[in-house]
Structures are given as C-alpha cells and as structure tokens.
Backbone bond lengths (Angstrom), bond angles and torsions (degrees), N, CA, C in turn:
res aa  C-N    CA-C-N  psi(-1)  N-CA   C-N-CA  omega(-1)  CA-C   N-CA-C  phi
1 M - - - 1.454 - - 1.533 108.76 -
2 P 1.322 118.72 124.62 1.462 120.27 -177.44 1.527 111.20 -70.13
3 H 1.299 114.09 148.49 1.463 120.25 175.97 1.520 108.64 -72.50
4 T 1.314 117.43 135.57 1.458 120.66 177.69 1.517 109.32 -106.03
5 L 1.292 115.81 146.83 1.452 122.26 177.46 1.519 108.08 -106.94
6 D 1.297 115.73 113.60 1.456 119.70 178.41 1.519 109.68 -82.01
7 E 1.307 114.86 148.41 1.453 120.68 175.95 1.532 107.16 -106.36
8 P 1.320 117.31 112.64 1.464 120.59 -177.17 1.534 112.41 -78.61
9 V 1.304 115.77 68.46 1.470 121.17 -173.09 1.530 111.77 -59.94
10 L 1.319 117.26 -52.69 1.467 119.27 -177.74 1.523 112.32 -66.97
11 E 1.319 116.37 -35.86 1.459 119.51 179.19 1.531 111.88 -68.97
12 S 1.310 116.33 -32.86 1.466 119.39 -176.60 1.528 113.22 -87.34
13 A 1.310 118.28 -14.01 1.469 121.12 -175.76 1.531 113.07 -58.26
14 P 1.338 119.54 -50.37 1.470 117.81 179.43 1.531 112.77 -62.56
15 L 1.313 116.92 -36.57 1.457 120.97 178.54 1.529 110.46 -65.44
16 A 1.324 116.61 -45.46 1.464 120.50 179.40 1.528 110.49 -60.91
17 R 1.304 116.43 -40.77 1.474 119.56 -179.43 1.528 110.70 -63.79
18 R 1.334 116.34 -44.72 1.458 120.22 -179.75 1.527 111.27 -66.42
19 L 1.336 116.82 -46.05 1.455 120.03 -177.84 1.525 112.46 -67.25
20 A 1.312 116.95 -35.37 1.468 119.24 178.44 1.521 110.56 -61.26
21 A 1.312 116.27 -42.38 1.465 119.90 179.62 1.526 111.05 -62.55
22 E 1.331 116.10 -33.44 1.467 120.51 -178.84 1.528 112.98 -84.97
23 M 1.342 117.61 -35.27 1.456 119.95 -166.92 1.525 115.35 -105.24
24 C 1.301 118.46 -24.33 1.462 119.29 179.80 1.524 108.93 -75.68
25 G 1.307 115.20 122.23 1.457 119.74 -178.44 1.522 112.65 -77.64
26 R 1.301 115.10 174.94 1.461 121.60 177.73 1.520 109.61 -112.36
27 D 1.316 114.54 141.12 1.453 120.17 175.09 1.528 107.64 -64.92
28 P 1.341 118.15 126.55 1.465 119.66 -176.49 1.525 113.57 -64.66
29 D 1.320 117.71 -25.11 1.466 120.20 -178.74 1.522 113.02 -86.96
30 T 1.330 115.99 -40.73 1.462 119.01 -174.31 1.527 113.37 -104.94
31 G 1.329 116.85 -19.90 1.463 120.06 -176.13 1.521 113.24 79.18
32 E 1.332 116.18 -0.04 1.466 119.74 -179.04 1.520 110.66 -72.62
33 S 1.341 114.51 152.83 1.455 121.82 179.81 1.523 108.95 -136.12
34 C 1.327 115.69 153.31 1.460 121.01 176.45 1.530 111.36 -91.60
35 A 1.319 117.94 6.96 1.464 122.11 -177.34 1.521 111.76 -59.57
36 W 1.306 118.25 -35.08 1.472 119.99 179.61 1.522 109.96 -60.62
37 N 1.332 117.10 -38.95 1.459 121.67 -179.13 1.525 111.20 -72.48
38 H 1.319 116.84 -54.03 1.461 120.31 -177.71 1.523 111.80 -66.89
39 G 1.306 117.40 -31.38 1.455 120.88 -179.66 1.516 114.12 -74.94
40 F 1.304 117.12 -24.27 1.465 121.12 -176.01 1.531 112.61 -106.58
41 W 1.318 117.11 -9.83 1.463 122.02 -172.18 1.522 113.43 -56.56
42 Q 1.331 117.72 -44.94 1.463 119.93 -177.66 1.528 111.33 -63.90
43 Y 1.324 117.26 -33.33 1.467 120.09 176.94 1.530 110.10 -67.70
44 L 1.320 116.92 -40.08 1.471 120.26 176.18 1.520 110.55 -62.73
45 R 1.325 116.57 -39.01 1.472 120.15 177.49 1.520 110.69 -65.48
46 A 1.319 117.35 -43.73 1.467 120.91 -179.04 1.529 111.06 -61.10
47 L 1.316 116.13 -34.04 1.465 121.22 178.45 1.529 112.40 -85.85
48 E 1.342 116.19 -0.05 1.466 123.35 -178.89 1.529 112.25 55.91
49 L 1.339 114.88 43.48 1.455 121.09 178.89 1.520 113.10 -100.11
50 V 1.325 116.87 -5.38 1.462 121.54 178.49 1.521 108.79 -133.45
51 T 1.314 115.78 155.11 1.463 119.16 174.24 1.522 108.19 -85.59
52 T 1.304 114.44 157.29 1.461 120.67 179.84 1.518 108.38 -128.34
53 P 1.315 117.25 172.61 1.459 119.22 177.14 1.533 113.44 -57.31
54 A 1.316 118.54 -22.69 1.470 120.78 178.26 1.525 111.00 -59.05
55 H 1.316 116.47 -27.07 1.467 121.99 178.17 1.532 111.15 -61.72
56 H 1.319 116.37 -24.96 1.462 122.00 -177.14 1.528 112.42 -111.20
57 A 1.330 117.43 21.84 1.470 122.04 -175.00 1.528 112.34 -55.34
58 D 1.315 117.76 -41.93 1.468 120.13 -179.56 1.533 111.43 -62.85
59 C 1.309 116.15 -39.22 1.467 120.72 178.25 1.529 110.33 -63.91
60 F 1.331 116.87 -43.01 1.463 120.13 178.46 1.523 110.56 -62.41
61 K 1.311 116.80 -42.28 1.462 121.09 -179.74 1.530 110.08 -61.06
62 R 1.332 116.96 -44.94 1.463 120.02 177.67 1.532 110.89 -61.43
63 G 1.328 116.73 -37.95 1.462 120.40 177.88 1.509 111.95 -63.91
64 F 1.317 116.45 -39.45 1.460 119.71 179.84 1.513 112.36 -71.35
65 D 1.295 116.97 -22.29 1.455 118.99 175.13 1.526 110.98 -63.75
66 Q 1.333 116.96 -18.87 1.462 122.61 -179.69 1.528 112.92 -93.31
67 V 1.339 117.31 -8.44 1.467 121.43 -176.15 1.523 109.98 -83.86
68 D 1.305 115.70 136.75 1.463 121.53 176.85 1.528 108.37 -72.29
69 A 1.318 117.11 112.18 1.464 122.28 -176.65 1.524 112.72 -63.82
70 R 1.324 117.60 -21.01 1.466 120.30 -179.82 1.517 112.07 -76.26
71 A 1.319 117.54 -24.15 1.460 121.46 -178.60 1.533 109.76 -145.08
72 P 1.337 116.99 63.61 1.468 118.62 -176.71 1.529 111.93 -71.06
73 R 1.304 114.62 135.92 1.464 121.28 174.96 1.511 106.49 -139.19
74 V 1.321 115.60 126.62 1.456 120.88 -177.90 1.521 108.69 -134.88
75 L 1.298 116.24 131.77 1.462 122.04 173.73 1.520 107.44 -103.50
76 I 1.316 116.74 123.22 1.459 121.56 177.14 1.518 106.52 -103.86
77 S 1.327 116.37 115.54 1.463 119.39 -178.77 1.526 109.82 -132.72
78 A 1.308 114.93 163.14 1.464 122.15 177.27 1.518 111.97 58.27
79 A 1.305 116.67 44.15 1.461 120.83 179.64 1.524 109.60 -104.75
80 A 1.324 116.41 128.89 1.463 121.24 177.73 1.519 111.24 -80.30
81 D 1.317 116.70 -24.02 1.459 121.36 -179.55 1.520 108.86 -155.98
82 Y 1.304 117.95 -162.36 1.462 122.31 -175.68 1.520 113.58 -79.85
83 S 1.305 119.07 -1.40 1.461 121.63 -175.00 1.525 112.37 -61.08
84 M 1.312 117.61 -36.96 1.460 119.60 179.27 1.524 110.27 -63.73
85 L 1.331 117.32 -43.12 1.457 120.35 177.74 1.528 110.55 -60.85
86 V 1.312 117.58 -42.46 1.470 121.26 178.67 1.521 110.08 -59.93
87 Q 1.318 117.86 -43.32 1.462 120.88 -178.95 1.528 111.27 -67.33
88 V 1.323 116.83 -37.51 1.458 120.00 177.04 1.526 109.77 -63.30
89 L 1.314 116.40 -45.40 1.472 119.85 179.32 1.520 111.46 -64.50
90 R 1.310 117.63 -39.66 1.468 120.64 177.66 1.527 110.70 -63.74
91 A 1.309 116.42 -44.43 1.464 120.05 -178.04 1.517 111.23 -66.45
92 W 1.327 115.97 -36.27 1.447 119.90 -178.11 1.501 110.78 -71.05
C-alpha cells in the first residue's frame, strides 16, 4: 500500500493567513499586496472553491516518468502553497 501525503489544509490556514500578512510585500507604486490571496487560499481550498495541483496529478506522474531517476532535478514554481510540493512527492 503506497504511503499517502495528507495536506493539512485546515491546520495550515491560520498560519498562512498570519504569514501572508507578514511576508507578502507591497508594490512600491500601487501599494497593492498579494497577502489577501495567500492569506485566504487555504480557506478557499477547504471549501473546495479552487482547483489545486492535485487536479493535475496524472499529468505530473507522466512527467516524472520522463525524469532520470539517477539524477532527478525538479523546479517547483508558481506555487501558492505547499500543494505543488506534495504532488511532486506523490508523483515521485
């Protein structure tokens, strides 16, 4: 039976909200910040109102079939939260 990686969405939501307020910078010209998005994202996930990388799990698995297992290198980019890392680990 394969090991599954759970995503602690509800547990991480308060942390994400707090960290977004502290870590998301402001655009110097407009004053806008992405904190509203990063701070609320886990709540949107918990309510299943947004798609996550899990939606593309089969695609990731096919991509990993092309990776050389002797020297794996993966760049994880454009991730709103840890879900992309979880999907990479699951696929691997």
